[in-house]
N, C-alpha and C positions, 0 to 999 in steps of 0.2 A: 504494500500500500504506500502511496506517495506521502512524503513528508514535506510540507510547504511552510517556509518561513519568509517573513517580510524583510526587505532590504530598503531602508528609508534613508538614503544618503542625504546629508545636510540637515536632516530633521532629528536624527538620533546619533549620539556619539559613537565613534568607532564602527560605523556602519556604511562604509564606502565600497564602491564597485572595484576600485583598484585592488584592494586587499582580497576581495572575494574572487575576482577573476584570476589573480595570481594563485590563490589557494586552489581554484578549480584546475588550473594547468599543472598543479603539483600532485594531483590525486594519483597514487601509485597503481591503482587497479584499472585506470582508463587506457584503452588501446586506440582511441581516436578522439580528436577534439574538433569542435565545430563552432564557427563564429559567423554570424550574419548581421551586418549593421548598415545603417544608411550613410553615416559620415565617418571618415577616418582622417586623422592628422598625425603628423610625425610625433608630436608631443604625446599623443595618446598611445601610439605604438611603444614609445620609450618606456612607458610605465609598466608594460608587461613583456618587453623585449627579451629579457633574460630567460624567463620561464617559457616563453613561446619558442625561442630558439632551441631549447632543449627538446621540444616536441614538434619541431618543424616538419619532420617526415610523416607525421600522423595528423597534421592539422589541415583543416579545410576552411577557407575564409571567403565569404561573399561580401562585396563592398559596393555601395551605390556610387555612381559617378554622374557627371552632368547635373550636379546639384548645388554648385557654387561653394562647396566646402571641401569635399574630398580632394586631397592635394597630390601633386607629383612626388613631393618629399615623402609622404606617407607610404605610397606604393614602393618607392625606392628603398625605404627603410625595411619594408616587409621582405623584399627581394634580398636585401643584405643579410637578413637573418635566416634565409633559406626557405621562406614561405612564398609561394606563387599564388596570389589571390585571384579569385574570379571576380570580375567587375560586371556590374549590372547597369546598363543604360536603358532607361525606360523608353527612349525614342520619342518622348513627348514631355512638354512642361505641365500637362494637365494631371499627371500622376508622378509620384515619387516612390522610389524603393526605400522603405522606411522601417524595416524590422530591426529589433535589437535583441539578439539571441546569442548566448554563450553556453556551450555544452561540453561535457566530458562523458564519454560513452565507453562502457566496458562490456564484458560478457554477461555479468549478472547485475550490474548497477549502471545508473546514469544520473547525472546531476545537471540541471539546466538553470541558468539565470535568464529570466524573461522579463523585460520591462522597458524602460525609457532611455537607458544609458548607451550613448554612442561611443565609438572607440576614439575618443578625443580626451585631452587633459581635463576639459570641463566635464565631459560625460562621466569620466571615471572618478572624479574627485571634487570638482569645484561647484558643480550645479546641484540643485535639489533634484534628485532622481529617485524614482520608486520602481522596484522590481520584485518579483517573486523568485525565491530560490526553491527549486523543486527537486527533491531527491527521490529517485525511482527505483523500485525493485523489478528488474526485467523478467524475473520468473513469474511475476504477476501479469496476466494477459492484458489487463487494462493499462497498466503502467507501460508495458512493452509497446502496445499500440499507440499510446500517447507519444512516446519517444520517437517512434517512426513517423507519426503524423507531423511532428515538429520539423524534422530534418529532411525527409524524403521529398517534399514539394520543391525545396531549393535545389536538391541534387538532380531532380528531373529536368531542371532548366538547362543543364549542361548538354550541349549538342542539339537541343530542340530549337533554340533561337540564337544561332551563332553570331548574328549581327548585334544582338542585345546583351548576350551573356557569353563571356569568353575569358580565358585565363591570361594573365599577364606574366610573361616568362622572361622578359629582358628589359633593359633600360631604354632600348630603341623604341619599343612599343609605348612606354611611358611618355617619351618625348613626342611621339605621334599623337597620343591622346591629349597632351597638353597643347600642342600646336593646333589641334582641332577644337580647342576650347572646352574639352570635356573634363579637364582637371584644373585645379587652382595652383597657384604658386604662393606658398605661405610667406614668402618674402615681399609679396605685393599685396597691398590692401586696395581692393577695388571699390570705387565709389558706386553708389546705387545708380541705376540707369533705367529710365522708363522704357527705353527702346531695347533693352536686352544687352548682355555683355558682348564684347567683341573678342573673337578668337585671335591669337597671335598670327595665325596664318591667313586671317581675313576671310575664312570660309566656314560654312556650317556643315554638319554631317547629317545627311538626309537618310536616316535609317527608319524602318517601320517601327510603329509603336509596339511594345511588348504586349501581347494579348493578356487581358485580365478577366477573372471571373467576377462579374458584378451583378448584384441584384437589380432587376429592371425597375427603374424609378416609376412612381405612379404618374399618371397623366396629369399635366398641369392645365389650369384653365387658360383659355385663349386670351392673350393680352388685348387691351383696348387698341383699336386701329390707330396707326400712326398718321398724323395729318400730313398730307403731301400736296404739292402744288398741282392743280389740274391742268395747267397749260404753261408753256414757256413764257407767255406774256406776263404772268404774275410772278415769275421766279425772282425778279429783282427785289421784291419786297419781303422775301423769305430769308430768315436767318439760317445760315448753313448748319446742318446737323453736326454736332461735335462729340468727341469721345468715341466710344464704340458705336459705329453706325451700321455695321452689317456683319453677319457671320454666315458662312457657307454651310451647306450640307457636306457629306463626305466627298472629298475631292476625287474627281475622276480623271481618266486619261485625257479626255477632251479639255477639262479645265486646265490641266498642267501641260498641255501640248505634247503629250507622250504618244508616239506612234504606236498603233495597235498591230501593225503588220509591216512587212517589208515595203509595201507599196503605199502605205498611208502617208499623207502629206499634212502634218500638223499645221493648224491655222496661225499659230503664234499669238492667239488672243484668248481671253476668257469672257464668256457672256455673264453679265451680272444679273442673276435671278433673285428670287425671294430669299432663297437659302432658309435659314432658321428664323427669319424676321417675318412674323405673321402680320396681317393687316395692312400691307402696303400694296400699292399699285406699281409693280416692277417696271412698267412702261415709263413712268415719270420719276420715281423716287430717286434714282441715282443722279439723273441730270438736274432735277429741280430741287433736290434737298441735300444730297451728299456733296455733289460737285457744283452747286449753284454759284459759288463764288469764283469759279474759274473763267478764263476768257475763252468763250466758245466762238468758233467761226466756221462758216460753211467750207466744205471741201472746194478747192479751186477748180476742180474739173466740172464743167457744166452738167454732165450727166450724174454727178454725185453731190449736187448742191444741198440735197436733203440730209446728207451726212455731216453732222456738226462735229468738229474736232477741238480737243483741248489737251493740254499737257499739265501734269502735276508731278510733284516730287514724292516718291514713296521709299521709305526705309523698309527693307524686307528682313524680317526676323524669323528664323527657323529654329525650332527647338530651343528657344531662348538665346540664340546667338545671332547677332546682327551681321548681315551680309553687305551692308552699305546702303547708300541712297541712289535711286535711279529716277531720271526724268522719263516717265512713261506716258504714252499717248492714250487718250480716251476717245471713243467714237460713240455718238448717239444718233440713231436713226429717227429723224423728226417727222417722217411720214405718218399720217393718221388715217389714211384711206386704203391701207393694205390689209391683206388677210392676217398677216402676222400681228398687226395692231388690234384688229378686231377680235382675235383669239386671246388677247391680253398677254402676249408673249413678251419676253424681255427685249429691250431696245437699246441697251447700253452695253459696251464691252470695253475691256482694258487690254491693251496690246503689250505683251511682255518685253518686246525689244531686247535690249542688252541683258535683261534679267532672265531671259528664257533659259539659259544653261543652269541657272540656280533653281528654278522651279520645276523644270522638266525632269524630275527624278522619281523613279518608281517607289522609292522609300517614303514618299509623301502621299501616295495614294491612300485614300480612306481617312486621312486626317482632316482637320477643319481649318479654314482660313477666317481670320477676323480682320476687319478693316476699321482703323481708327482715324479720325480727323484730328490732327494736332494743331490746326489753325492755319488760316491763309491757304496756300496751295500745298501744304505739307501734310502727308498722310503716312500711316504705317500699316503694313501688311504683316500679320503674324500667323505663322502656320505651326500648329501643335497637334 
């Protein structure tokens, strides 16, 4: 039968995670050690380095990356003591790899520390943290099943999602992860940025989001209709929408200009539809509300005078990493006597131009795009 005790770091004297994790790593009967945490820093590794190095050949560690905290120094420290960690990149900023689990497992016993403490100096000693220390008798069926249920789901990730979960085996890979903006440098304090951090290499990593098992949320009531301008003639009196002005449904090959076959010719543009924004008239919303403050002018070709053109500046942020700013062209079809207009189809599109190589990546399929108006002709596109 399991024995459970409370670990209330910062609230109870001599009750810290540094002591308990080191004690865990010293258990003589344990044949394997397991750690899975969201954040790792070099100062955290240093607190358990000596004990961990003694068990490096039987230790397995899962670490979250792309979270603004886990550092290149921490992973380098793990390699230096003989531990090759598995890193977990969720592939999206809408979810975070956030478990805190430390375990020692033997033939007849297992002990786990499950709670809130990350593998950082603060998590192991400075913060107020609460965990449960669970001592298991593996001859007991329920205890054995509990131990397996804790560890097996992490181990099952290995090889199943190789772009999201992979082992760090050398310093060159650490450098690549840092240059891609997926690890931090503990010697550099980054300032907060509304537009996302910038990777040293100036590029983002477009990998698929790691699939998660989520309970389906209940249906939400339909929001009140958004007030939009009924015609271009009234647009000059409308205040441009600001902040988050639009979110897409799951991105498709057509949206991202990804060819579906050898003979497919991508258009290079994305039609702006309703997406997740209910209660709007997609024929007018983008031209008359989102982009109303831009300088629109008819196409110079006589046969295309109905196509209104404008240009705006867009910062493109993918998975929390800024890819820079681009002046992108917008086109709005002003004809109101067409079948397309009568069927209430979308009439506005954005041309990817020089940003096409950044968005035309299969790793972004199925993700969502959000559009923010930052003021004037400045916008931000975020894909997560």
